[in-house]
C-alpha positions in Angstrom: 0.0 0.0 0.0 1.1 3.6 -0.6 1.9 6.0 2.2 -1.6 7.5 2.0 -3.3 4.1 2.0 -4.9 2.2 4.9 -7.2 -0.7 5.5 -9.6 -0.2 8.4 -13.0 -0.9 9.7 -15.6 1.2 8.0 -16.9 3.7 10.6 -20.4 4.8 9.6 -23.4 4.2 7.4 -22.0 6.5 4.6 -18.8 4.4 4.3 -20.8 1.2 4.4 -23.1 2.5 1.7 -20.2 3.4 -0.4 -18.8 -0.1 0.1 -22.1 -1.7 -1.1 -21.9 0.5 -4.2 -18.4 -0.8 -5.0 -19.6 -4.4 -4.5 -22.7 -3.8 -6.7 -20.6 -2.3 -9.6 -17.9 -4.9 -9.4 -20.2 -7.9 -9.1 -22.5 -6.7 -11.9 -19.5 -6.0 -14.2 -18.7 -9.7 -13.8 -22.3 -10.8 -14.4 -23.2 -11.6 -10.8 -25.9 -10.2 -8.5 -24.6 -8.0 -5.7 -26.4 -10.2 -3.2 -29.3 -8.7 -1.3 -29.6 -12.1 0.4 -26.4 -11.3 2.3 -27.2 -7.6 3.1 -29.1 -8.4 6.3 -26.1 -10.3 7.7 -23.8 -7.4 7.0 -26.1 -5.0 9.0 -26.0 -7.2 12.1 -23.6 -6.9 15.1 -21.9 -10.2 14.0 -20.4 -8.6 10.9 -17.6 -6.3 10.2 -16.7 -4.5 7.0 -13.2 -3.3 6.1 -12.3 -0.7 3.6 -9.2 -0.1 1.5 -8.8 3.7 1.5 -6.4 5.8 -0.5 -6.2 9.6 0.3 -9.7 9.5 1.9 -11.2 7.6 -1.1 -12.7 4.1 -0.6 -11.6 1.9 -3.4 -12.0 -1.7 -2.0 -14.0 -3.6 0.6 -14.3 -7.0 2.3 -16.6 -8.2 5.0 -16.5 -10.9 7.6 -19.6 -12.4 9.1 -19.2 -14.3 12.3 -21.4 -17.3 13.1 -24.4 -16.4 15.2 -27.9 -17.7 16.0 -28.8 -16.6 12.4 -26.1 -18.9 11.1 -24.0 -17.9 8.1 -25.0 -17.2 4.5 -23.2 -20.4 3.4 -25.6 -22.4 5.6 -28.1 -22.2 2.7 -25.8 -24.6 0.8 -23.4 -26.2 3.4 -25.5 -26.6 6.6 -24.8 -30.4 6.8 -21.0 -29.8 6.5 -21.0 -27.0 9.0 -23.1 -28.8 11.7 -20.2 -31.1 12.9 -17.9 -28.1 13.1 -20.3 -26.3 15.4 -20.8 -29.4 17.5 -17.0 -29.5 18.0 -17.2 -25.9 19.2 -15.3 -24.4 16.3 -15.7 -20.7 15.7 -16.9 -20.1 12.1 -16.9 -17.0 10.0 -17.6 -16.3 6.3 -15.8 -13.8 4.2 -18.1 -12.0 1.8 -18.5 -9.0 -0.5 -14.8 -8.6 -1.6 -14.6 -6.0 -4.3 -12.3 -3.4 -5.7 -13.4 -0.4 -7.7 -11.3 -1.0 -10.8 -11.7 2.5 -12.1 -10.3 4.1 -8.9 -7.7 1.3 -8.3 -6.2 1.9 -11.8 -5.4 5.5 -11.0 
């Protein structure tokens, strides 16, 4: 990273909204849906979103969703595989919404 770059937890709704826009643009450019199904997980207290910031401009994002009573988004596909891990007391998390604004990153 450059001297004016940082990776940090996004601090407020405005930064999180900007991160969702980056995800939406990046995913749609690849032909994917931005994933409204995951949005409610990201708004909970068991999720944290990080931003890649250069000179006060957000250009990348990644989120981590920790396992909770709501489970994880991947439970919709892998619940049988995850159940034994939970029974063993493993701490689970899912990384989601990784995206980089290619227009800004290229500058």
